[in-house]
LUMLUM-338932 format. One record per residue: residue in one letter; x, y, z of N, C-alpha, C in turn. Coordinates in steps of 0.001 Angstrom, whole numbers, plus 500000, padded with zeros to 6 digits. Layout:
N
AXYZXYZXYZ ...
***
This chain:
513
M572689472403241000571912471219241385570653471678242111 S569482471265241620568200471612242222567686470407243004 T567659470532244329567235469404245156566014469769245979 V565169468761246205564002468917247074563952467720248008 K563260467858249110563082466756250058561636466284249986 I561462465009249636560123464451249478559929463288250444 N558694462800250536558367461619251328557882460519250374 V558156459275250706557712458146249890556993457149250783 K555737456833250447554958455851251205555014454514250468 W555448453487251189555541452138250630554869451183251614 G553685450723251262552932449885252184552616450666253450 K553031450099254612552790450760255891553938451667256299 E555001451676255516556177452467255876556228453762255095 V556764454769255757556927456078255127558384456506255285 F559026456826254169560405457316254189560361458818253999 K560841459528254994560717460989254977562040461660254600 D561880462860254068563016463754253757564046463086252853 I563587462430251795564502461856250801564918462963249837 E566221463204249765566729464250248883566737463766247443 V566142464575246547566058464228245133566645465364244313 D567581465017243437568137465982242492567266465943241242 T566442466973241056565469466973239961566125467134238586 S567438467457238573568122467556237281568534466187236765 L568439465163237641568769463800237240567493463033236932 P567545461997236094566334461245235736565754460500236937 P564467460141236904563827459426238023564502458096238341 A565269457537237403565957456266237668566883456382238866 V567442457576239104568328457778240249567535457690241553 L566317458271241577565453458159242752565118456697243014 K564813455946241956564500454529242137565693453773242706 A566886454167242298568086453540242838568223453847244333 Q567900455085244724567927455445246139566931454594246931 L565727454443246388564691453683247087565065452202247168 F565748451697246166566197450303246208567152450080247368 S568013451070247660569001450906248726568366450827250107 V567137451354250262566491451327251580565347450326251671 T564793449919250528563648448999250560563959447616250009 N565038447515249231565418446263248570564413445867247484 V563618446837247016562703446607245896563456446936244611 P563709445963243734564442446228242492563782447346241687 T564595448119241007564071449279240276563043448881239218 E563239447701238612562289447293237568560912446933238134 R560841446670239466559546446346240084558859447576240679 Q559577448660240760559028449853241407558030450576240489 K556901450916241079555924451767240391555654452948241306 I556086454141240863555988455346241691554915456255241106 M553982456644241978552856457458241522552703458694242395 V552174459759241785551849460977242511550674461656241795 K549645461888242561548453462558242042547923461880240774 G547918460532240806547365459766239699548298459587238521 Q549478460160238575550422460026237462551530459047237842 T551925458207236884553022457266237092554309457862236547 I555353457837237361556640458431236964557464457387236209 S557972457771235050558780456855234238560231456871234728 D561092456090234088562511456056234451563285457223233848 E562858457683232669563666458639231915563366460097232221 T562099460438232463561744461850232611560662462030233664 W560641463211234266559622463525235284558282463892234649 G558274464146233337557025464492232661556423465779233207 K555154465705233534554472466889234056554513466959235580 V555202465988236197555284465973237659556257467039238134 S555844467853239064556697468886239642556923468554241121 L558133468200241462558443467827242841558646469069243690 T558047469055244875558192470163245821558505469596247193 N559074470412248039559413469975249396558159469502250131 G558262468322250749557159467789251526556167466969250735 L556331466900249407555412466125248576555555464640248900 T554427463909248959554448462476249251554150461681247989 L555048460750247664554882459869246521554490458485247018 L553767457746246204553351456383246537554188455411245713 M554803454440246393555584453431245687554971452059245911 M554858451291244836554377449912244918555445448987244357 G555492447774244897556478446809244446556935445937245599 S557255444682245298557681443746246341559197443697246422 A559697443569247651561144443556247890561704442160247695 D562981442105247330563692440831247277563930440339248692 P563944439045248925564247438536250270565679438861250671 V565908438972251980567262439224252492568141438024252160 P569309438253251554570169437124251181570536436270252389 E570511434966252189570895434043253255572335433601253069 M572916433094254148574268432569254078574287431389253118 P575366431270252309575422430170251345575377428820252033 T574596427905251437574478426553252006575504425611251405 E575997425962250201576985425107249558578388425436250039 K579191424423250151580580424585250554581342425345249478 V582272426229249908583063426994248952583889426044248092 K583869426277246768584645425451245851585898426189245421 F587046425513245501588281426073245015588499425605243577 L589424426286242900589634425993241481589933424517241232 E590770423919242126591165422531241912590001421560242086 D588884422011242694587730421143242907586679421272241814 M586875422200240877585847422472239876586003421576238650 T584870421313237978584902420619236701585382421596235626 E585674421073234442586144421943233371585088422982232993 A583827422575233009582745423515232662582636424622233708 Q582710424233235007582652425231236070583853426158236003 L585007425595235700586223426390235625586134427412234502 A585585426995233373585456427902232227584550429084232573 R583442428791233281582529429877233669583192430793234694 H583957430178235602584527430939236703585655431868236256 L586429431437235264587600432196234867587305433290233855 Q586052433486233490585728434594232612586015435905233339 H586327436912232580586691438180233192585506438761233960 P585733439271235161584635439904235908584174441171235209 G582991441626235578582414442795234926583051444095235352 G582990445073234464583459446414234786582320447271235302 L582604448544235521581616449508236011581467450628234989 K580234450903234606580006451944233616580279453326234201 N580852454182233381581123455559233778579836456366233667 L579430456979234772578178457731234811578416459233234658 G579579459574234097579919460983233904580990461409234877 N582264461250234505583403461577235371583368460798236687 T582957459542236635582959458707237844584050457643237789 C585065457845236940586153456867236856586914456769238171 Y586999457881238937587677457855240237586985456873241182 M585649456841241135584861455940241969584996454500241480 N584876454293240175584963452946239623586314452306239915 A587390453065239728588731452521239953588932452155241422 T588437452993242325588571452712243754587806451451244142 L586580451306243644585766450128243978586409448849243459 Q587007448895242272587629447692241717588899447323242494 C589681448316242906590883448027243703590505447382245033 L589491447917245705589075447358246991588408445998246816 K587751445788245695587139444482245436588208443401245278 G589425443815244929590526442875244815591049442382246153 V590503442905247260590838442418248604589734441446249012 P589968440133248926588879439163249122588221439255250490 E589008439500251540588421439579252880587455440765252986 L587831441897252382586958443077252423585712442846251586 R585884442289250389584725442032249526583711441130250231 D584205440076250889583294439149251562582623439809252764 A583374440641253495582802441321254666581699442288254249 V581898442993253137580883443929252643579628443172252214 K579810442031251559578663441259251065577857440632252203 Q578416440542253405577689440013254558577045441113255397 F577203442366254970576696443502255749575165443526255783 L574611443812256974573178444032257142572986445326257933 P572135446247257453571917447509258172571408447249259590 T571951447992260551571542447837261946571020449130262543 N571508450261262033571143451554262617569857452066261972 I568741451400262310567429451765261756566558452307262884 S566012453483262674565168454107263703563818454479263092 H562871454727263960561519455110263512561150456442264162 S560652457341263331560229458637263857558872458492264535 G558426459574265151557151459550265840555982459299264912 Q556164459626263626555084459409262660555154458017262034 G556087457173262488556197455814261983557120455667260783 A557768456756260378558672456675259237559959455956259625 M560494455143258690561721454406258949562914455219258459 M563892455414259323565071456203258979566300455296259045 I567140455334257997568355454535257935569557455465257874 D570561455165258682571776455964258712572375456076257313 G572806457300256954573313457544255605574527456718255257 T575461456559256209576663455779255910576317454301255714 Q575274453831256384574855452446256178574197452281254813 M573545453329254328572992453284252979574115453146251954 V575229453864252182576376453765251283576947452353251313 T577100451793252518577648450446252656576736449417252004 N575435449575252190574475448638251597574494448730250072 A574671449945249553574744450121248101576025449495247545 L577121449583248307578366448941247890578200447424247876 K577496446914248869577203445475248918576453445037247663 T575430445787247279574655445459246087575527445493244836 T576415446492244758577308446615243604578213445399243487 Y578818444979244603579715443828244565578954442532244258 Q577729442430244770576921441243244467576624441165242973 Q576310442292242380576001442313240949577241441967240118 L578386442492240510579613442213239767580006440743239859 D579599440078240930579968438681241126579098437711240333 V577965438174239823577057437251239125576999437503237623 T577790438463237134577766438740235706579130439217235250 S579433438947233987580659439466233392580355440712232557 E579096441130232566578697442330231841578990443568232691 A579162444695232028579395445950232742578145446325233544 F578369446805234764577267447146235672577218448655235856 M575990449198235928575806450630236127575555450906237614 P576519451476238339576389451657239796575566452890240174 L574351452973239651573501454133239924573152454269241397 T572808453149242028572413453202243440573559453702244296 F574752453154244062575893453560244872576208455042244664 L576202455496243425576504456905243150575476457821243800 A574204457434243752573154458263244343573338458396245853 T573703457295246522573881457368247974575130458172248327 I576178458076247510577379458884247741577049460364247600 H576312460723246564575941462129246350575066462649247481 R574211461796247998573325462236249075574097462424250373 E575000461485250686575717461543251957576906462504251911 F577534462631250731578719463485250589578543464377249361 P577809465489249524577432466340248379578614466868247572 R579807466927248171580929467488247400581271466614246187 F580947465313246264581199464448245112580123464605244037 A579112465433244321578052465700243341578229467059242677 E579384467692242888579625469012242305579589468941240782 K579040470001240175578932470053238712579604471306238179 D580027471227236905580662472385236284579600473327235722 D580049474346235025579130475363234492578180474803233441 H578509473631232888577662473018231870576727471957232450 G576741471808233777575860470850234417576385469430234446 H577675469243234133578264467911234137578969467658235467 L578949466409235913579655466065237139581138466363236974 M581737466925238034583155467263237987584001466059238386 Q585219466009237844586164464962238228586571465163239687 Q586731464068240427587103464131241839588428463410242056 D589064463699243178590335463069243527590077461661244062 A590692460651243455590445459255243837590879458970245269 N591968459588245715592417459317247079591477459928248107 E590921461094247808589943461698248719588716460792248829 F588304460237247701587163459326247727587517458045248484 W588723457526248269589181456319248979589138456543250489 V589651457677250942589659457988252379588236458053252923 Q587331458720252176585948458854252640585257457505252719 L585456456668251697584809455357251673585357454460252783 M586652454509253031587237453693254094586701454106255461 Q586465455391255654585887455865256914584464455355257080 V583708455303255975582350454761256022582375453292256407 L583247452510255756583345451080256060583897450852257460 Q584760451740257911585317451637259262584213451741260309 M583193452527260023582087452705260963581087451551260913 N580994450869259773579869449952259571580214448480259441 I581465448141259131581838446732258987582516446272260274 P581864445425261057582466444995262335583688444126262101 G584581444117263085585782443307262992585479441831263162 K586396441005262665586255439571262835586617439182264267 K585956438150264768586195437700266134587466436860266202 L588248437107267217589481436366267419589209435103268224 T589786434008267778589595432734268485590780432370269348 S591897433070269161593095432752269936592904433109271402 E593405432244272285593300432505273721594178433683274128 T595170433996273272596069435095273589595590436423273039 A594406436425272408593891437647271806593667438712272867 T594042439933272543593862441034273476592485441648273297 S591974442246274353590647442863274277590644444051273337 S591783444769273239591842445932272354591702445527270896 S592320444399270499592212443949269117590804443461268812 A590103442934269805588743442438269588587763443577269326 D588113444796269770587220445933269604587411446642268261 K588374446227267482588658446894266216587571446615265184 S587396447582264272586522447339263136587297446513262118 F586599446023261083587265445236260061588366446051259383 I588085447313259088589069448164258418590289448359259298 D590090448565260606591222448699261523592050447421261550 Q591382446269261497592095444999261547592955444783260311 Y592389444987259126593071444598257892593782445736257174 F593480447001257526594128448139256882594793449091257879 G594554448891259176595017449837260177596517449766260430 I597170450922260377598599451056260640598770451833261942 S599649451358262817599983452096264044601425452577263938 T601658453831264306603016454383264288603354454963265649 R604640455040265919605126455637267170606154456703266824 A605919457920267296606803459057266993607482459537268269 T608779459779268174609567460306269290610093461683268913 M609844462680269762610247464054269497611358464440270472 K612554464767269925613690465156270758614134466562270383 C614482467348271408614944468710271183616437468688270866 N616813469191269691618218469186269275619064470130270126 E618461471241270581619221472268271290619229472050272800 A618424471107273282618390470810274721618280469306274901 P619405468572274753619378467108274846618841466595276179 E618939467431277215618471466988278528616949466999278651 E616277467659277693614818467716277751614233466328277462 T613282465903278264612687464570278113611955464453276782 P612312463459275974611626463288274687610146462960274898 T609335463368273943607906463047273995607612461940272988 V606770460999273388606412459871272541604908459901272296 S604501459748271049603070459760270702602776458642269720 D601578458094269819601133457033268918600047457573267992 E600033457061266776599046457497265787598561456295264993 R597286456325264623596709455254263811596353455809262439 L596784455094261406596592455525260024595924454417259216 L595398454794258056594862453809257116595673453749255836 Q596685454625255715597557454577254561598859455304254866 L599916454936254161601189455642254233601294456576253036 S602116457602253162602301458557252073603741458528251606 C603920458508250302605245458597249694605375459986249090 F606113460867249782606312462224249287607439462210248258 I607221462894247155608144462840246023608996464102245984 S610300463933246248611255465026246141612269464693245063 Q613254465569244883614209465393243795615026464109243941 D615311463707245189616162462534245398615378461225245476 V614056461288245381613231460081245501613055459439244123 K613695458292243943613559457534242702612832456213242924 Y612733455814244189612109454535244514611086454733245632 L610061453902245622609003453975246632609573453910248042 F610467452947248293610974452763249650611717454005250141 T612425454681249230613141455914249617612160456980250073 G611057457130249329610053458123249708609415457823251045 L609223456529251354608659456150252653609657456391253781 K610915456012253531611930456120254582612278457565254904 N612214458448253882612534459858254111611605460506255126 R610409459949255283609437460543256208609644460057257640 L610592459113257821610809458602259180611451459640260083 E612229460540259484612904461556260293612700462920259667 E612202463857260452611988465219259974612260466203261097 H612601467425260697612927468472261669611758469443261771 I611375469736263011610199470565263290610585471659264288 T610059472848264050610258473951264991609053474035265918 K609309473913267233608231474009268226608786474543269532 H607880474822270447608281475419271723608987474398272616 S610099474808273190610836473961274118610548474416275544 S610086473488276378609792473833277768611072474100278554 T612158473488278153613436473690278850614040475048278510 L614037475404277228614627476676276791613643477837276860 N612356477514277008611293478523277053611279479396275794 R611508478749274671611462479426273356611319478363272269 D611060478820271045611005477888269936612392477319269653 A612432476035269334613697475369269040613473474288267980 I614579473746267469614516472697266465614404471340267147 F613390470572266747613193469217267258613355468229266103 T613813467037266431613867465945265461612763464952265791 K611879464742264822610780463797264995611118462508264248 T611200461417264982611502460116264401610280459217264519 T609816458697263397608595457892263374608888456487262859 H608314455489263508608426454106263051607061453432263162 I606885452377262386605626451631262394605643450626263531 S604586450633264337604499449703265466603479448589265225 R602697448715264164601736447657263803601512447668262297 L601705446511261645601513446378260214600208445642259926 P599410446122258954598162445441258588598397444415257487 S597422443557257259597511442595256158597617443305254816 Y596878444412254673596871445158253414597393446568253671 L598510446869253027599186448148253232598893449059252046 T598227450179252307597893451145251265598889452293251283 I599418452629250110600414453691249991599969454673248917 Q599961455958249275599608456998248313600865457727247854 F601020457853246537602043458746245994601475460162246045 V602132461042246781601639462422246892602090463164245641 R601279463064244594601647463614243289601012464969242999 F599969465337243715599282466580243400599650467677244398 F599864468873243877600124470042244721599398471238244113 Y599098472210244950598281473342244501599159474455243947 K598887474873242716599565476007242101598712477250242316 E599220478145243134598445479323243500598130480194242286 K599109480369241382598930481254240236597852480739239294 E597943479440238954596962478859238036595709478381238744 K595793478298240100594679477841240935594196476441240518 I595156475532240350594834474144240022595727473217240839 N595286471967240972596118470946241604596993470318240526 A598222470795240431599152470288239424599695468937239852 K600326468240238907600757466865239139602269466728238984 I602886465968239897604303465622239798604400464361238941 L605016464475237779605076463363236831606305462474237029 K607162462800237980608434462099238186608253460582238287 D609180459854237690609189458396237732609666457932239110 V608784457256239845609131456682241147608819455193241072 Q609851454377241044609678452955240794609286452195242062 Y608539451127241857608122450241242936608268448812242449 S608148447853243345608363446450242977607138445620243344 M607120444384242850606029443474243145606067443010244603 V607257442948245186607407442542246589608010443705247371 L607427444017248512607884445128249345608237444615250736 D609406445000251227609854444644252572609950445917253396 V609120446053254432609085447279255238609709447066256618 F610525446029256765611136445714258056611878446922258633 D612631447646257790613437448773258274612590449971258690 L611301449973258388610431451087258775609772450861260135 C610033449695260746609308449304261955610095449616263230 T609383449670264343610016449875265646610845448639266000 P611862448781266849612650447612267275611779446513267879 E610738446894268622609869445906269254609131445072268193 L608617445755267153607916445028266095608898444196265280 Q610068444732265015611077443972264269611384442641264956 K611480442669266275611775441445267036610668440412266830 R609413440882266752608290439960266550608252439421265118 L608771440196264162608729439795262762609799438752262415 I610890438736263153612045437913262795611721436418262661 P610983435779263581610729434322263440610091433941262107 M609077434687261662608437434353260395609346434671259216 R610146435716259330611089436056258263612118434947258080 E612530434325259170613507433240259081612893432023258391 K611597431759258647610924430648257972610785430923256482 I610478432169256140610342432528254726611684432410254016 K612754432841254694614095432713254106614436431241253867 A614087430368254828614338428940254663613571428398253462 A612349428872253266611539428441252122612180428873250812 E612635430108250762613249430610249538614570429908249253 D615373429663250298616653428957250120616419427537249610 A615386426863250153615086425496249729614683425468248258 K613919426461247838613508426523246439614709426750245526 L615618427642245927616816427902245135617696426661245035 D617805425917246135618611424683246126618038423681245128 R616718423533245093616114422591244164616323423018242710 E616170424329242465616377424825241101617821424631240660 R618764424850241599620176424665241288620476423202240987 A619874422302241771620094420875241563619531420416240218 K618386420964239823617789420610238544618691421014237384 K619303422196237486620191422652236425621427421760236306 L621862421194237441623042420331237441622692418888237108 G621402418626236902620971417282236580620922416339237760 E620918416887238962620873416065240168619427415697240498 P619214414561241172617844414177241549617263415155242566 V616006415505242378615336416472243258614038415865243770 T613843415926245070612599415457245678611693416663245924 E610588416681245210609656417794245378608917417652246705 P608697418757247414608012418697248705606561418251248576 K606073417575249599604690417107249633604007417613250899 N602696417479250939601917417871252128602278419284252580 L602153420212251650602525421590251945601570422231252951 T602113423057253804601338423805254795601578425290254569 R600518426044254585600657427490254373601016428179255684 L602071428964255639602465429724256827601434430813257105 P601118431056258377600177432147258698600784433495258339 T599949434432257954600442435763257591600140436805258663 S599387436429259686599056437347260782599521436783262107 F599753437657263080600047437214264440598793436573265030 S598972435555265850597822434820266392596960435698267290 D597545436733267890596781437606268785596336438899268113 D596510438996266789596162440234266086595689439888264681 L594424439527264573593845439152263286593915440322262313 G594332440036261073594428441087260067595745441826260066 S596709441367260870598021442005260915598957441346259911 N600188441837259838601235441230259019602360440804259958 N602775439535259886603744439004260848605140438807260278 S605403439356259074606730439176258484607357440467257965 G606536441448257620607060442666257005607141442569255496 F606842441380254929606851441185253481605444441387252913 Y605386442047251755604113442268251071604256441942249588 Q603120441638248963603044441434247522602044442414246943 L602413443061245840601534444066245232600216443435244820 N599110444058245246597780443515245019596956444345244033 A597146445671244061596365446545243171597077447878243018 V596863448509241857597415449834241577596295450695241000 L596117451883241559595160452847241013595974453941240338 T595733454163239050596544455124238303595726456326237861 H596460457409237584595852458631237056596583459020235779 K595825459385234771596388459845233505595928461274233283 G596852462198233204596500463602233052597438464478233844 R597163465772233864598057466743234502597480467380235758 S596217467105236054595578467743237206594592466782237841 S594420466880239174593477466002239872592030466332239516 S591782467525238984590416467922238615590083467555237173 S591000466830236529590754466366235163591468465031234998 G591556464532233774592263463274233554591365462063233756 H592016460913233936591273459650233965591926458679234941 Y591095457960235715591570456973236690591265455553236208 V592209454640236465592076453249236052592589452353237185 A591983451175237338592413450199238353593122449035237673 W594227448600238274594990447445237814595034446475238987 V594403445309238862594185444424240004594742443034239717 R595467442487240708595984441122240577594819440148240701 R594679439263239709593610438276239746594108436933240275 S595325436583239949595951435364240448597443435631240515 Q598211434608240844599635434822241039600305435427239806 N599894435006238608600556435468237397599634436235236458 E598469436624236923597502437289236056597021438594236675 W597020439640235850596504440947236262595398441364235296 L594468442173235790593408442736234957593420444248235080 M593191444933233967593048446385233969591562446710233865 F591046447462234847589639447870234865589561449343234458 D589266449573233201589099450925232676587604451165232505 D586950451526233613585486451632233654584857450306233223 E584070450291232126583390449049231728584303448092230950 N585482448551230570586406447723229794587380446996230718 V587416445660230610588293444834231436589250444084230513 T590550444277230744591561443728229844592658443032230635 P593096441831230224594229441193230899595535441918230583 V596392442055231603597695442697231445598743441847232154 T600007442198231979601106441448232583601722442230233737 E602564441549234518603285442232235591604167443338235028 E604749443097233864605595444117233233604789445373232934 D603535445201232481602670446358232225602431447146233516 V602236446435234615601931447086235890603149447854236408 L604337447292236232605547447956236717605910449179235880 K605329449293234685605598450459233835604761451670234237 L603940451533235270603036452615235688603695453561236693 S605027453554236746605744454295237795605865455789237518 G605437456248236346605459457678236075606542458071235086 G606730459392234951607750459911234053607192460542232798 G605877460528232611605272461128231421603771461221231562 D603089461334230432601635461503230442600879460187230412 W601601459052230459600959457750230520600349457556231898 H599557456496232086598969456195233387600074456149234453 T599858456856235550600865456974236605600301456475237919 A601043455612238592600584455061239868600313456180240871 Y599145456135241486598730457142242472598436456493243824 L597931455265243792597599454551245017597974453084244829 L598708452522245792599113451120245757598488450383246930 I598052449150246706597594448287247796598446447021247765 Y599241446846248820600047445636248960599329444663249880 G599328443388249515598669442357250310599660441370250883 P599183440392251652600081439415252289600781438541251264 R602050438292251492602826437378250649602882436047251374 T602157435077250863602030433809251571603028432786251051 I603472431927251944604478430910251641603959429554252105 E604200428524251293603847427167251687605125426367251924 Y605092425473252908606287424703253238605893423306253690 E606888422422253766606669421041254191607554420732255393 E606943420238256471607712419843257643608385418496257380 K609633418332257854610312417051257727609638416008258604 S609724414765258190609106413685258961609856413474260260 N609168412930261253609767412702262565610549411392262582 D611627411339261791612442410135261750613850410407262271 G613909411293263260615197411649263830615765412904263223 A615082413438262202615556414671261592615294415827262525 S615834416944262141615789418084263056614434418718263087 G613502418541262406612212419223262571612186420572261894 E613285420954261222613256422187260474612373422003259247 A611904423091258693610984422999257549611753422761256257 N611337421717255507611811421547254141610881422397253295 A611235423666253168610258424648252715610328424887251227 T609248425432250725609194425836249321608526427191249223 A609171428090248541608600429431248390607600429406247259 M606373429129247587605300429089246592604307430182246928 D604516431353246320603624432474246586602242432129246092 T601252432364246929599864432143246532599079433400246807 T597957433485246171597115434661246366595671434253246184 T594774435129246470593360434891246233592915435775245096 S592240435194244143591917435924242925590918437033243180 A590833437943242203589938439095242331588480438693242389 N588169437461241982586770437029242081586584436001243184 G587591435854244074587392435071245286587946433674245256 A588456433183244129588940431808244071590378431714244544 R590688430660245262592057430453245698592817429761244596 T594028430258244295594824429690243208596189429297243726 
***
């Protein structure tokens, strides 16, 4: 990769030290400039020494360090908050519904960028995150002594992601994420690595997911809590900490010296890991096996190394629980990241109650009892219908909250519903192909294979558990499982909920169904 640092003058502003990969077409530079100026690429006219640079080739222009280019073009206005009230599916006309239910657009592969495309589509399936990104405005803007405007690199990435999601929301056509890819390559050069033939190398989707989540963690502020019981610590969280943050508590006890005081430590994570061993056939088994492990460390009581038992439990559950199947391992002889193809099954609904601390379990029980009442009520009605008995369908349904009132973005029941699956097809993390499978509504899933978007079924998604060379689940995102119920009327009845288990979700394009 041949890179130079140039300056670009636009009106009264000067952008200094812009990194340009001269092996890529000028369209990539225009995409970079769009992310900082908001001037659409089609309006940009870039000149140097009397020559106009085209989109496809640099022509006779030779870029050198410190060279100043002149850019002309007017910027789009900063998007304003929508003035129209949000419309739900039930409020739309047939014509609006037809336009709305068309398949969303895919993302074009720019050369081994399927890992990036699949990750963006999975995260776009989280409506709260998608909306938070689309409301992002750069804040970390500084000016050098020469008057040049400097924008933080991670904010450039976030702004480019915002543009990508905005484009996907207004068209069903495949979108080319040039701006986003250019900012990723500039901020994180390892994702711009090329092979001996000059082609972009395949990257690990989970490594990219972790990097992108860290970027959003720094730049997307948390939502404000309105509850009077809200704690100050929860108010300081970023959006990612609120909706994806996991807290765990680990207790370390010395097996050989029971009298030694156990040590307790807390850790914050953004994803759980499912390690795959010979006895792991199910996702929950892989998660539970990591709760207890034996570690050799120094004992202060024995004054020597001893065996300790480390017991870990979850002390805080997020609205969206991300789980990685640890499928890749390094083969020293072949010097590649080989893949574990073993079939590890997962379900559409996940209950992590047994993975939690006793304190959290106690807090989860009230909502779990309401959900059980809802499910029992639904079963009773179905049973009565089969027997031909009269059934009164519930009215005036109320949706149960999915978060604790003092912890926005948390999970208050321990129940989750599968929201997205990122799969890998191939034998090595440095090769193969990544695809996103995203829930669009309660009974509809879409497969995002780069620019190709195809409807699939729940059965198709559950077949991604592994066992061969077919697409294999690598990253799972579980979302809140919501329940609607009806309170009994105040006519002397007990006030218990006449509940109905009606799972609802928010579609991948933002509509409530």
